[in-house]
C-alpha positions as CSV (number, residue, x, y, z in Angstrom):
1,M,31.8,10.4,43.4
2,T,29.1,12.7,42.0
3,K,30.2,16.0,40.7
4,Q,28.2,19.0,42.0
5,D,28.1,22.7,41.2
6,A,29.9,24.4,44.1
7,K,33.6,24.9,44.7
8,R,35.8,21.9,45.0
9,F,35.8,19.6,48.0
10,E,38.5,20.4,50.5
11,V,40.8,18.1,52.5
12,G,42.7,19.0,55.6
13,S,45.4,17.5,57.8
14,L,45.3,17.6,61.6
15,T,48.1,16.8,63.9
16,F,50.0,18.2,66.9
17,A,53.0,20.2,65.7
18,A,56.4,19.0,66.8
19,P,58.1,21.7,68.8
20,L,58.8,24.7,66.5
21,A,58.3,22.5,63.4
22,G,54.9,24.0,62.4
23,A,56.5,25.8,59.4
24,A,58.0,22.6,57.9
25,M,54.9,20.5,58.6
26,A,52.6,23.0,57.0
27,A,54.9,23.4,54.0
28,E,55.0,19.7,53.6
29,A,51.2,19.5,53.7
30,E,50.9,22.3,51.1
31,A,53.3,20.5,48.8
32,M,51.2,17.3,49.1
33,G,48.0,19.0,48.1
34,Y,46.2,19.4,51.4
35,D,43.9,22.5,51.5
36,F,44.4,23.3,55.1
37,Q,46.7,22.3,58.0
38,F,45.3,22.3,61.5
39,F,47.5,22.0,64.6
40,G,46.1,20.5,67.8
41,V,45.9,22.7,70.8
42,N,47.3,21.3,74.1
43,D,49.9,23.4,75.9
44,C,51.0,20.5,78.0
45,Q,51.7,18.4,75.0
46,T,53.0,20.8,72.4
47,T,54.3,24.3,71.8
48,D,52.1,27.4,71.6
49,V,49.8,26.8,68.6
50,F,49.7,30.5,67.5
51,T,53.5,30.6,67.4
52,E,53.5,27.5,65.2
53,L,50.8,28.9,63.0
54,R,52.6,32.3,62.5
55,M,55.8,30.4,61.5
56,A,53.7,28.3,59.2
57,A,52.2,31.4,57.6
58,E,55.6,32.6,56.6
59,A,56.6,29.3,55.1
60,T,53.5,28.7,53.0
61,E,51.6,30.5,50.3
62,Q,48.2,28.9,49.8
63,I,47.3,26.4,52.4
64,G,44.7,27.3,55.1
65,L,46.1,27.3,58.7
66,G,44.1,26.8,61.8
67,T,43.6,25.6,65.3
68,C,41.8,22.3,66.1
69,V,40.7,23.1,68.6
70,A,41.2,26.1,70.8
71,N,39.1,26.2,73.9
72,F,37.8,28.9,76.3
73,V,38.8,27.1,79.5
74,T,42.6,27.6,79.1
75,R,42.3,30.8,77.0
76,H,39.9,33.7,77.2
77,P,38.0,34.4,73.9
78,V,40.0,37.6,73.4
79,V,43.3,35.7,73.7
80,V,42.1,33.2,71.1
81,A,40.9,36.0,68.8
82,S,44.1,38.0,69.0
83,G,46.2,35.0,68.4
84,I,44.4,33.7,65.3
85,A,43.9,37.3,64.0
86,A,47.7,37.7,63.9
87,V,47.9,34.5,61.9
88,Q,45.3,35.9,59.5
89,V,47.3,39.0,58.9
90,A,50.6,37.1,58.6
91,S,49.2,34.6,56.1
92,G,47.3,37.1,54.0
93,G,43.9,35.8,55.0
94,R,44.3,32.0,55.3
95,A,43.5,31.5,58.9
96,I,40.7,29.3,60.3
97,C,39.8,29.5,64.0
98,G,38.7,26.1,65.2
99,V,37.2,26.0,68.7
100,G,35.4,23.5,70.9
101,K,34.5,22.9,74.5
102,G,37.9,21.4,75.4
103,D,39.2,17.8,75.6
104,S,42.8,16.9,76.1
105,A,43.9,20.5,76.6
106,V,41.6,20.9,79.6
107,G,42.0,17.3,80.8
108,R,45.7,17.6,81.1
109,V,45.4,20.5,83.5
110,G,42.7,18.8,85.6
111,R,39.7,20.7,84.2
112,S,36.5,19.6,82.5
113,P,35.1,20.5,79.2
114,Q,33.3,23.9,79.2
115,R,29.7,24.1,80.3
116,H,27.4,24.6,77.2
117,E,26.0,27.9,78.2
118,D,29.4,29.3,78.9
119,F,30.7,27.9,75.5
120,V,27.9,29.6,73.6
121,H,28.6,33.0,75.4
122,D,32.3,32.7,74.6
123,L,31.7,31.6,71.0
124,R,29.6,34.6,70.4
125,A,32.3,36.8,71.9
126,L,34.9,35.2,69.6
127,C,32.8,35.8,66.6
128,A,32.3,39.4,67.5
129,Y,36.1,39.9,68.0
130,L,37.0,38.2,64.7
131,S,34.4,40.1,62.7
132,G,36.1,43.3,63.8
133,G,33.3,44.3,66.1
134,S,33.0,44.7,69.8
135,I,31.2,43.0,72.7
136,E,30.3,44.2,76.2
137,L,32.0,42.2,78.9
138,H,31.5,43.0,82.6
139,G,30.3,46.4,81.7
140,V,33.2,47.2,79.4
141,E,33.2,47.5,75.6
142,S,35.9,45.1,74.4
143,R,37.4,44.8,70.9
144,L,40.6,44.1,69.1
145,A,41.6,47.7,68.5
146,W,44.9,46.8,66.9
147,L,43.2,45.3,63.8
148,E,42.7,48.8,62.6
149,Q,46.4,49.1,62.0
150,T,46.5,46.1,59.6
151,D,44.9,44.8,56.4
152,Y,42.7,42.4,58.3
153,R,39.9,40.3,56.9
154,P,37.5,38.4,59.2
155,V,38.7,34.9,60.3
156,P,36.1,32.1,59.8
157,V,35.2,30.4,63.0
158,E,34.9,26.6,62.9
159,V,33.3,24.6,65.7
160,A,34.2,21.0,66.2
161,A,31.0,19.5,67.4
162,T,29.8,16.0,68.6
163,G,26.7,16.4,70.8
164,P,23.4,17.9,69.8
165,R,23.8,21.1,71.7
166,S,27.2,21.8,70.3
167,L,26.0,21.0,66.8
168,A,23.0,23.4,67.2
169,A,25.3,26.2,68.6
170,A,27.6,25.8,65.7
171,G,24.7,26.0,63.2
172,A,23.5,29.2,64.9
173,H,26.8,31.0,65.2
174,A,29.8,29.6,63.4
175,D,31.1,30.0,59.8
176,R,32.2,26.4,59.6
177,V,31.2,23.2,61.4
178,S,33.3,20.0,61.6
179,L,31.2,17.1,62.6
180,A,33.1,14.9,65.0
181,V,30.5,12.0,65.0
182,G,32.4,9.3,63.2
183,A,32.0,7.9,59.7
184,D,28.6,6.3,59.8
185,E,26.2,7.7,57.2
186,G,23.3,7.7,59.7
187,R,25.3,9.6,62.3
188,I,26.4,12.2,59.7
189,R,22.8,12.7,58.5
190,W,21.7,13.1,62.1
191,A,24.3,15.8,62.8
192,L,23.7,17.6,59.5
193,E,20.0,17.9,60.3
194,I,20.7,19.5,63.7
195,V,23.2,22.0,62.2
196,R,20.9,23.0,59.3
197,S,17.8,23.3,61.5
198,A,19.7,25.5,64.0
199,A,21.0,27.7,61.2
200,K,17.5,28.1,59.8
201,A,16.0,28.8,63.2
202,A,18.6,31.5,63.7
203,G,17.5,33.2,60.4
204,R,20.7,32.4,58.6
205,P,20.8,31.6,54.9
206,A,21.4,28.0,53.8
207,D,24.9,28.7,52.6
208,A,26.0,30.6,55.8
209,V,27.7,27.6,57.3
210,R,30.2,25.3,55.6
211,I,29.8,21.8,57.0
212,G,32.5,19.1,57.0
213,A,33.6,16.2,59.1
214,H,36.5,14.8,61.1
215,I,36.8,11.2,59.7
216,P,39.0,8.6,61.3
217,L,40.8,7.1,58.3
218,H,43.6,4.7,57.6
219,V,44.4,3.6,54.1
220,D,46.1,0.2,53.6
221,D,45.6,-2.5,50.9
222,D,45.3,-5.0,53.8
223,R,41.9,-4.4,55.5
224,A,42.8,-6.3,58.6
225,R,46.0,-4.3,59.0
226,A,44.2,-1.0,58.4
227,I,41.5,-1.9,61.0
228,E,44.2,-2.7,63.6
229,A,46.0,0.6,62.9
230,L,42.8,2.7,63.2
231,R,41.5,0.9,66.3
232,P,42.8,3.4,68.9
233,S,41.8,6.4,66.9
234,T,38.2,5.4,66.7
235,V,38.1,5.0,70.5
236,G,39.7,8.4,70.9
237,W,37.1,10.1,68.7
238,A,34.2,8.1,70.3
239,H,35.3,9.2,73.8
240,M,34.4,12.8,72.8
241,A,30.8,11.6,72.6
242,S,30.9,10.1,76.1
243,F,30.8,13.2,78.3
244,S,27.0,13.6,78.6
245,P,25.1,10.7,80.1
246,A,21.9,11.9,78.3
247,H,23.7,11.9,75.0
248,V,25.2,8.4,75.6
249,A,21.7,7.1,76.5
250,S,20.5,8.1,73.0
251,H,23.4,6.3,71.2
252,E,22.7,3.2,69.0
253,P,24.0,0.0,70.6
254,I,27.2,-0.3,68.6
255,L,28.2,3.1,69.8
256,K,26.9,2.9,73.3
257,K,29.0,-0.2,74.0
258,V,32.0,2.1,73.7
259,T,30.7,5.4,75.0
260,S,29.1,3.9,78.1
261,V,32.5,2.8,79.5
262,V,35.3,4.8,77.7
263,H,34.9,8.0,79.7
264,A,35.8,6.4,83.0
265,L,38.8,4.6,81.5
266,Y,40.2,7.2,79.1
267,D,43.8,8.3,79.8
268,Y,45.0,11.6,78.2
269,E,48.6,10.4,78.5
270,H,47.7,8.3,75.4
271,H,45.7,11.0,73.5
272,G,48.2,12.0,70.8
273,Y,48.5,10.3,67.4
274,Q,51.5,8.2,68.3
275,E,50.6,7.7,71.9
276,S,47.2,6.2,70.9
277,N,49.1,3.2,69.6
278,T,49.7,2.2,73.3
279,S,46.3,3.3,74.5
280,P,44.9,1.1,77.3
281,V,41.3,1.6,75.9
282,R,42.0,0.4,72.3
283,H,40.5,-3.0,73.2
284,L,37.1,-1.3,73.5
285,A,36.8,-1.1,69.8
286,D,36.2,-4.4,68.1
287,D,36.6,-4.8,64.3
288,E,32.9,-4.0,63.7
289,F,33.1,-0.8,65.7
290,V,36.3,0.4,63.9
291,D,34.6,-0.1,60.5
292,Y,31.5,1.7,61.8
293,Y,33.1,4.8,63.4
294,G,36.0,5.0,61.0
295,I,37.1,4.0,57.5
296,A,39.9,1.4,57.2
297,G,41.0,-0.3,54.1
298,P,42.2,0.1,50.5
299,A,41.9,3.4,48.7
300,D,39.0,2.2,46.6
301,Y,37.0,1.2,49.7
302,A,37.8,4.4,51.5
303,L,36.8,6.5,48.5
304,E,33.5,4.7,48.1
305,R,32.6,5.5,51.7
306,L,33.9,9.0,51.6
307,G,32.0,9.6,48.4
308,K,28.8,8.6,50.0
309,L,29.4,11.0,52.9
310,A,30.3,13.8,50.6
311,G,27.1,13.2,48.7
312,L,25.1,14.0,51.9
313,G,26.2,17.6,51.5
314,L,29.6,17.7,53.3
315,E,32.1,20.2,52.0
316,F,35.4,19.2,53.5
317,F,37.1,16.3,55.4
318,T,39.7,16.6,58.1
319,F,42.0,13.6,58.6
320,V,44.4,12.9,61.4
321,A,47.6,11.4,59.9
322,E,51.3,11.6,60.1
323,G,54.3,10.3,58.1
324,E,53.6,7.6,55.5
325,Q,49.8,7.7,56.2
326,K,49.7,11.4,55.5
327,R,51.5,10.8,52.2
328,R,49.3,7.9,51.3
329,I,46.2,10.0,51.8
330,A,47.7,12.7,49.7
331,A,48.5,10.3,46.8
332,D,45.4,8.0,46.9
333,I,42.6,10.0,48.4
334,I,43.0,13.8,47.9
335,P,43.0,13.8,44.0
336,A,39.6,12.0,43.9
337,L,38.1,14.2,46.6
338,H,39.3,17.3,44.8
339,A,37.5,16.1,41.7
340,A,34.2,16.2,43.6
341,R,32.1,19.3,44.2
342,S,30.5,20.2,47.5
343,G,26.8,20.9,47.8
């Protein structure tokens, strides 16, 4: 992996917190060498994410702590802002506020992902709150007045983005963007160009937005076994690209064969990391698709592909992993990625 001149590449862990176990899970991730621990947000599936993060703040010293992702359908922007700001204060400035349009968290309460225009409005409101500023809502000036009583530093806002409009909104408004477009170099280049162009059009400097990616990854010396293990995860990530018919129509054939059918078949009862192993849609991903949308195989193979993605200008990766796989990534992947430089 080519060394570059900026700060070191970062690697994060994403999982749903087991009930009231966020402190132990974050402490474990910190000890393993992860740079940040994100907890999934789904109030039907797990305990309150801000409670877990505040407990994690007290149990750790250096690791970043964040949501992945909060949404504005089940929580008003001020509720998200106040919750993550408390984590920021409790952790001494280590919080990251990951947001998106909503997936399983809204699906499990019978709602749909947020309309784009509403998402942009609420994203701007969130950024205003977390910068310590105010925003006018329904004729009222609204702000987090309690921040003045604390040693508060602004929380970076990260958008998890898949489609072109979300990518552009992230480039225009967010501090961080996590590309949720799979592991194909062409898809990553496409997403990077949208984010960078939107940031430029908004008059933002080139370094205003840190860009990373959610990468479906499974490390195993046996390629066939790794592909089988990653199969449901790649379908889960690809389903997030299936909500817009116009977006699906633009997909390359290898992606469209999944995204054109998965939306109608997807079952949120099988959305979590463990539940995905029994997912009824896992068959939609053949071996070729798994190797296209994800990275499955020995550490050397994974690092070769991850290195190429990092070389495109990404600054961090977020991996979904638990148990032995989380330890395997920490031992075999993180040290090499930490030796690289973002740019």
